[in-house]
N, C-alpha and C positions, 0 to 999 in steps of 0.2 A: 536284579540283573537278568533273570530269566525272562521277565516281561519285556524288557528292552530288546533282547535277542528275538523273541517271538514276534514283536511288532515289526522289527527290521526285516525279518524273513518274510512276513506277510506282505509288507510293502514292496519288497523286491519281486514277489510273485504277482502283484497287482490284485490281490484279493481284498476283501472287506476286513477292516480292522475296527476295533471298538475305539471310538473317540471319547471326548469328554461327555460325562453323564450318560454313557451307554449308547450314544448315537453311532451307528455304523456308517463309515464312509469308505469310499473306494480310493485306493492309492495306486497309481500306475507309474511305471517308469517312463521317462521322456522318450519320444520317438527319435531314433537316430537316423539322420538323413545325411547324405553326402552329395557333393556335386552342386549343380546349379539350383537344385531345390532347397538347399540349405541357406543360400544367400537371400537377403531381403530383396523384394521386388517393388520398390516404391512407385515405379511407372505404372504398374497395374492398377493402382488406386486412381490414377489420373486418366484412365482410358475414357475417351468420349467427352473430355472436358477441354474447352478452348483455353489456350494460353492467356488470353486477355482476361479470363475470369479469375485467374489465380494471381494473387498479389501478395508478395512478402512484405512484412512490416518490421521496422526496426523497433528496438526497445523504447526509443523516444516517441515514436508514433503510437505505440501501445499505451505508454504512460499518458500521453496527451489525450487520447481517446477516453481513457478511464477518468482523467481529471475533468474533462468536459461533462461527463455524465453525472459527476458528484456536485449537486447544487450548493451544498454548504462549503465545499472546497472552493468553488468558483466565487462565492460571496467573500470568503476570506482572502482569496487572491486579489479581488477588486479592492478590498480595504488596504491590503499591503501595498498595492500599486499606488493608490491615492496617497498613502503616507510617504512613500518614497518620492512621489512627485512634489508633495508639499515641502519635503526636506530639500530637494534639489532647487526648487524655485522659491525658497524662503526669502531671499534678499529682494527679488522683485515684488513679492507679496507685501513685504514690509514697506517698500517704497510706495506702492499703489495705495495702501490704506494708512499711510503716514504713521507707522508704528515704530517705536524705539524700544527694543527689548531691555535696554540698560537704564531706562528712565525710572526714577524713584517717584512714585505718585503719592506723596505725603498728604495732598489735599483730598484724596479719596478715602482716607482712613477716618472713620467716625469715632470721635473721642468717647462716646457713650458705650461703645463696644470693646473698650480696652479691657484687658484682664483685670480681675479684682485685685485690690491692693490691701495691705494691712492698715489698721487704723492710724498708726503713727507714721506711716510711710508717705513721703511726698511725691 
């Protein structure tokens, strides 16, 4: 408890105190200001900059810019868009290529590739 009080007293005075591993560091009290100096002055940062050079961006714009920079995400987005388009236009695709998703193609099954059967099984 004595060490804690000693450190707090040294910190209040702004003197050097021993930190971890014996490294000395200076601790100072915050500067107290009142009036106009205490308030933030964001306009001072923009002095000399034209208003046309400053552009605010929404979260959507920021996300879209980051998405466009990521090549893997763009490739994945293209794949997803193609899959959605194929699902939406599945009926016209079936009609163009004369496909029937419910047709049973028994003639395409090779009898030599059937699963093995037991010796007595017909």
